[in-house]
Steps between C-alpha positions, in 0.01 A plus 500: 500500500252779422245345743733556797643791688815530716434468880658843538237659298228336705678601812501872395137482393386369841720730698370811298155408638615459861547122513810347661689197404466288813697180395487172345255210503650298224431539216305803599611865589274646768382862497325664788349841560645608836265789559195278430551191712151362397595494132589151403843440360584462129677168427689526159679194358849558354685269290863573388456857600190538281137542565211427272343820368152369598595560866583867428179547301304355790665745741417784267138398457472491880647836538266628224194360678613677822552827308874501564651429157700791365485580135861423435444147624202414279565251223 
């Protein structure tokens, strides 16, 4: 399952950038940025506690475009 990561890892990544886990919208986990209410939420599908790595890559690309991605989080 190299193409999947544990939800806990993704939770840590999102929280490290100020995003908060808001709740469930099955099968999604919803993340919001409380200090930026105009920022749309991220909906990440979770299956058996795993997330497809492509969603993590998409979030990192978005961070990079905004100039927020830290060196240690680059792939």
